[in-house]
C-alpha angles and dihedrals in degrees: 000000000000089000090052090053091053088056091059103110109239116248093233091054100048118349095187092051091045089057094049092046092050095049090053100038094046088054096241102130146332138206113269133220087259109083113249094008129106139212111228106213123216096266092048092046091050088061091048089051090055090050091046097047094048096047092044090056090049093051092046091051088060095050104266123140129203121240135161131232132190123287090218122069124192108248091232090063090066092054094062099077108046100203090045096055092044090053095051106026095098093050100050125117110207132208111212104164135037103203145049129204137190114272114248091236091054093243094130136276127333133184110274106237090205090062097068113146117242087225122021117239123223119218100235115269084178131339110238093111099049092041096049091046085056094046089060086074094044103047123066106130138029084252087071092059146130101040108194110187133161129182130197106213151133124258136192124224112167104237123184096193113044137182125186110271094346099071126359134148093244121033142162123247147140119249122193121203120184136177126205142185096230140032091238092055091050093049090048089053092051091054092043091058093046087055091050091052093048092047091048093048095049102035100039106020093039085227119140112218142192114229113212152134123269118236118250093262092050097047123118110269106268097016129122091205135010120200119195146177116227124198132191121234122210093265092057096256123130126239121196102230101183142351134207119194132204103206099181112205095316094112094037089057094041093055097030095242101168132163139186108252127212092275092053095254126131116244138164119254118254116234144210133180129185140169154170127197146195087285084087086076088056088050092053091051098047097041099050117012126100141199090285094059139266123359107198126189106241094236090065102030111115088219119026102185133025123190120205126191120216109200144161100202142021090248089056092048090053091056094045092047091053090057096038094049090051090050090048091051091050092049090050090053088058090055094257119140110230139173126201105207108198095147111143098209094081132048120238092250090056091048093049090054093045095051092044089054092049093051100240101178098221130025121192120195127187126189138170095281091048088053091055095044096039090238136128132200115241123198123184115210098213095064100012088230118153132203137169114230136174119268091230106101093000092140096061089042091057092045091055091043093054089053090049092049091051092052093043093053090052091045092052093049091046094050090048092052093046090050092052099042111094140171118237129185104179129062093224091055089046092054089050097048097042088065089059094058111257143152101237126202108203140152119261127188093227097246125127091222090063092042092051091046092056091046092049096046101039107017087235122129135196100261093190148322098255115237091208134038134045113003097172112142119241145145126296110258090223107037104017091233121139116285123192096212143341118280130205118256126183142138109261149198 
C-alpha cells in the first residue's frame, strides 16, 4: 500500500494526473467498457449517497416531493422550445430501433431494419420537455399550484472529452422541476434553491462558493435567468457546483400548460428547474485532498472514524477488542459512523495507509502500551497530526474533533480562495494573472463580443455576475466602455 501511495502523482507535478490517480487508487470509480461512461465503485457511491440523503432532506423540508419520469423522450418534444433544442441537440443520444436479430452469416446480432421506430426517442439529456408535457395533465387551476417535484436520475449527454466524475457521457444527478402561478413565486423558488445549494456546499462539503448570475451566453438553454454557485479548486480553476434556472413561461407555452388564476383568467404556468450532479464528488476531491490521498469533510465521509488494533498476541487482541468495541458502540450512539478493523489479513501499517488514502477523518489506534495506560492514539486526516489521549471521555473528544476538522477544512479552502481572488483593471494584467490560476474580479461591458474575445484569447470565462460584493461601476478592462459592476472570471472545469 505504501508503494501505491508513492505512485500517486504529486499535485505540484501534474494536478490533472494527481486527480485521475486519486479517483482510481482511492477506489472511487473507474472507466467502463462503454466509451465516456464510468463505473462508480461502492466507496464512491457511498459518498454520493451521503450527498443525496442530505440534499433530499433539505428539499423535502421546503415542500418538494420526489417523482420519476421516463428515460426516453420523443424527439418531437425537444423541438417545441427553440432555445432548448439548440442547446442540447449536439449532445443527444438517439434510439432509432427497438429490436435486434441474429446476422444471417452467424457473426452475431445486428439491428433489425424492420424494427425502426415511427418516431426516434432521445435518451434524456435533461427532463424539462417530458415533465412539462406531463404537467399539462396535472395543472388546471391555481389550486393545483405550486407543483414542487424533484427526481433523482441518470442523464446522457454525449461527451467527446471525459474525466471521471467531472464530465462523463452518463452521470447521476437530481433535477428539480417546479410550476408556479406567478412570476414572483417562480423567481423566489429559483433563489430558494440557490440558497439550499450554497448552504449544502459550505456546511456539508466545506466548500466556499460564490453565488451569482450567469451571463446570457452561459444560461441554461431555454432559461430567462440562470443562478449558480462557483467554487475554486486547488489549482485556481473554477468548478460550477450547482445551477438554478428561472424558465419564465417558456415551457408552459411550449407544452400548453395553462391554468385558471384567482381572477378566473387563463394564464401559462411559470417554471423553474435546478440540479446538482456527481461532479460534486469531483469538487470534494479537488478542493480538499492532498498528496497522501482523499481529505473528506466528516459530514460527508462514508466512515468518520476507524479503530485499528496493534497487538502481539491473540490474548492481547482480545483485551484491545473489548475496549475498542465499547468505544465504537459509544461513538455510534452519538451518531458517528465508525469501523473497528481487526481483520488479520492486513498489517496495521497497510491499514493506516489505506484509510489515509481514503480520507477517513479520524483514525484511532490502540496497542499494548495503550492498554496498560488506558490511552489511545488519535490521528486527524486533515492535518495528519497525532496525539495520545486518555480513553476516558474519548467519545466526546472525537465528536468535538470531527466538528473541528469540518470547520478547518472549510477555513483552509476559504483562505486559499481569498488568497487567489484578485481585482484587475487592465486587460494586460488580466492575461498575465489568469495564467497563474486566479479568480479575477474585473469590469466587463456586458457584450457577448467582449465575453467571447476574452474566452478566445485567454480560455477564461465569466463564471458569474456575483450577487454579493463590490457593485461599484467602472470601465470594461477590454474596451473601456461603462460597466455596472465587476464580474468573476476564471478558467474552469
